[in-house]
DRENDO-1510 file (C-alpha; in Angstrom, 1 decimal, always signed):
<recs>
REC; n; res; u; v; w
REC; 1; MET; -10.1; -38.8; -65.2 .
REC; 2; LYS; -12.1; -38.0; -62.1 .
REC; 3; LYS; -11.9; -40.1; -58.9 .
REC; 4; GLN; -14.2; -39.6; -55.9 .
REC; 5; ILE; -12.4; -38.7; -52.7 .
REC; 6; SER; -13.8; -40.7; -49.8 .
REC; 7; GLY; -14.0; -39.6; -46.1 .
REC; 8; SER; -15.1; -36.1; -46.9 .
REC; 9; ASN; -18.1; -34.3; -45.5 .
REC; 10; TYR; -18.8; -33.0; -49.0 .
REC; 11; ARG; -18.5; -34.5; -52.5 .
REC; 12; LEU; -15.0; -34.0; -53.7 .
REC; 13; VAL; -13.3; -35.4; -56.8 .
REC; 14; LEU; -9.6; -35.8; -57.7 .
REC; 15; LYS; -8.6; -34.6; -61.2 .
REC; 16; PRO; -5.8; -32.8; -63.0 .
REC; 17; SER; -5.0; -29.4; -61.5 .
REC; 18; PRO; -3.8; -26.3; -63.3 .
REC; 19; ILE; -1.7; -25.6; -60.1 .
REC; 20; GLU; +0.2; -28.9; -59.9 .
REC; 21; GLY; -0.5; -32.6; -60.4 .
REC; 22; ASP; -3.9; -33.7; -59.3 .
REC; 23; GLY; -6.1; -31.6; -57.1 .
REC; 24; ALA; -9.3; -31.9; -55.1 .
REC; 25; PHE; -12.3; -30.2; -56.6 .
REC; 26; ALA; -15.7; -29.5; -55.0 .
REC; 27; SER; -18.6; -31.3; -56.6 .
REC; 28; GLU; -21.1; -29.2; -54.7 .
REC; 29; ASP; -21.2; -25.8; -53.0 .
REC; 30; ILE; -19.5; -25.8; -49.5 .
REC; 31; PRO; -20.6; -23.1; -47.1 .
REC; 32; TRP; -18.0; -21.0; -45.3 .
REC; 33; GLY; -16.7; -22.3; -42.0 .
REC; 34; ARG; -17.7; -25.9; -42.6 .
REC; 35; LYS; -15.2; -28.8; -42.1 .
REC; 36; ILE; -14.6; -30.3; -45.5 .
REC; 37; ILE; -12.2; -33.1; -44.8 .
REC; 38; GLU; -9.8; -34.3; -42.0 .
REC; 39; TYR; -6.2; -34.5; -43.1 .
REC; 40; ARG; -5.5; -38.2; -42.5 .
REC; 41; GLY; -2.5; -40.5; -43.1 .
REC; 42; ALA; +0.2; -42.5; -41.4 .
REC; 43; VAL; +1.2; -41.0; -38.0 .
REC; 44; ILE; +5.0; -40.8; -37.9 .
REC; 45; ASP; +7.6; -39.3; -35.6 .
REC; 46; ASP; +10.0; -36.5; -36.5 .
REC; 47; LYS; +12.9; -38.8; -37.4 .
REC; 48; GLU; +10.7; -40.8; -39.8 .
REC; 49; ALA; +9.3; -37.5; -41.2 .
REC; 50; GLU; +12.8; -36.2; -41.9 .
REC; 51; ARG; +13.7; -39.5; -43.6 .
REC; 52; ARG; +10.6; -39.3; -45.8 .
REC; 53; ILE; +11.1; -35.7; -46.7 .
REC; 54; ALA; +14.7; -36.4; -47.7 .
REC; 55; ALA; +13.3; -39.1; -50.0 .
REC; 56; GLY; +10.9; -36.6; -51.6 .
REC; 57; ALA; +7.7; -36.9; -49.5 .
REC; 58; THR; +5.6; -33.8; -49.9 .
REC; 59; GLY; +2.4; -34.6; -47.9 .
REC; 60; ILE; +3.8; -34.5; -44.4 .
REC; 61; MET; +2.1; -32.2; -41.9 .
REC; 62; LYS; +3.4; -31.4; -38.5 .
REC; 63; LEU; +0.7; -32.4; -35.9 .
REC; 64; GLY; +2.6; -31.8; -32.6 .
REC; 65; THR; +5.7; -32.6; -30.7 .
REC; 66; ASP; +7.4; -35.5; -32.5 .
REC; 67; THR; +4.1; -36.3; -34.3 .
REC; 68; ASN; +3.4; -35.9; -38.0 .
REC; 69; ILE; +0.9; -37.1; -40.6 .
REC; 70; ASP; +2.0; -38.4; -44.0 .
REC; 71; GLY; -1.1; -37.7; -46.1 .
REC; 72; PHE; +0.2; -39.8; -49.0 .
REC; 73; ASP; +0.7; -42.9; -46.8 .
REC; 74; ASN; -2.7; -44.4; -46.1 .
REC; 75; GLY; -4.3; -41.0; -46.5 .
REC; 76; ASN; -7.9; -40.1; -47.5 .
REC; 77; GLY; -7.1; -37.6; -50.4 .
REC; 78; ALA; -6.8; -34.4; -48.3 .
REC; 79; ALA; -3.1; -34.3; -49.2 .
REC; 80; PHE; -4.1; -33.5; -52.8 .
REC; 81; ILE; -5.4; -30.1; -51.8 .
REC; 82; ASN; -2.9; -27.7; -53.4 .
REC; 83; HIS; -1.2; -24.5; -52.3 .
REC; 84; ARG; -2.3; -21.0; -53.2 .
REC; 85; ARG; -1.0; -18.1; -51.3 .
REC; 86; GLU; -3.3; -15.5; -52.8 .
REC; 87; ASN; -7.1; -15.9; -52.2 .
REC; 88; PRO; -7.1; -19.5; -50.8 .
REC; 89; ASN; -10.7; -20.8; -50.4 .
REC; 90; CYS; -9.8; -23.1; -47.4 .
REC; 91; PHE; -7.8; -22.9; -44.2 .
REC; 92; LEU; -6.5; -25.4; -41.7 .
REC; 93; LEU; -8.2; -26.0; -38.3 .
REC; 94; ARG; -6.3; -27.8; -35.6 .
REC; 95; GLU; -8.4; -29.5; -32.9 .
REC; 96; LYS; -6.5; -31.5; -30.3 .
REC; 97; ASP; -4.8; -34.2; -32.3 .
REC; 98; ARG; -6.6; -33.7; -35.6 .
REC; 99; VAL; -6.3; -31.3; -38.6 .
REC; 100; TYR; -9.2; -30.3; -40.8 .
REC; 101; LEU; -9.5; -28.4; -44.0 .
REC; 102; VAL; -12.3; -25.8; -43.6 .
REC; 103; ALA; -14.1; -23.7; -46.2 .
REC; 104; GLY; -13.0; -20.1; -46.1 .
REC; 105; VAL; -15.1; -16.9; -45.7 .
REC; 106; GLU; -16.6; -17.0; -49.2 .
REC; 107; GLY; -17.1; -20.8; -49.2 .
REC; 108; VAL; -16.2; -23.1; -52.0 .
REC; 109; LYS; -18.3; -23.2; -55.2 .
REC; 110; ALA; -19.1; -26.4; -57.1 .
REC; 111; GLY; -16.3; -27.0; -59.6 .
REC; 112; ASP; -13.7; -25.0; -57.8 .
REC; 113; GLU; -10.4; -26.5; -56.8 .
REC; 114; LEU; -9.8; -26.6; -53.0 .
REC; 115; VAL; -6.7; -24.6; -52.1 .
REC; 116; TYR; -5.0; -23.3; -48.9 .
REC; 117; ASP; -1.8; -21.4; -48.0 .
REC; 118; TYR; +0.7; -24.0; -46.9 .
REC; 119; GLY; +2.7; -21.2; -45.2 .
REC; 120; SER; +6.2; -19.8; -45.5 .
REC; 121; ASP; +7.9; -22.8; -44.0 .
REC; 122; TYR; +6.7; -24.9; -46.9 .
REC; 123; PHE; +6.8; -22.2; -49.7 .
REC; 124; PRO; +9.0; -19.2; -48.8 .
REC; 125; HIS; +7.9; -15.9; -50.3 .
REC; 126; LYS; +10.7; -16.2; -52.9 .
REC; 127; GLY; +8.8; -19.1; -54.5 .
REC; 128; LYS; +11.2; -21.9; -53.7 .
REC; 129; ARG; +10.4; -24.7; -51.3 .
REC; 130; ALA; +12.0; -24.4; -47.9 .
REC; 131; GLU; +14.5; -27.0; -46.7 .
REC; 132; LYS; +11.8; -28.6; -44.7 .
REC; 133; HIS; +8.7; -29.5; -46.8 .
REC; 134; ARG; +6.3; -29.6; -43.9 .
REC; 135; ARG; +2.9; -28.0; -44.1 .
</recs>
């Protein structure tokens, strides 16, 4: 079942991913270097982030000193963008107090799943998740 993701600069749909759970897929070609979607959600402090991570939260992104975003709490769907270390088609752009997912050098083709490398703090090279599940 497909669901439209709102709040994006391009048409994205949420559907089952071959990577994990549901993923975000492009419904149109997205040129390289374009901001696709801002990573949004509840803004929480480090203590609350640690509490949520201990309870199993997986969509928490560090924004700055004692500031985090929980993309699955009042988020816009950006938290569904999955991890792929090899050949990701997106990357993160941090601007002041915001985080954006941006199309990589080759862009994103219609029908492709949006993916980016969460980094070694989230997924160590051994393939197991780190103690802290922050992106």
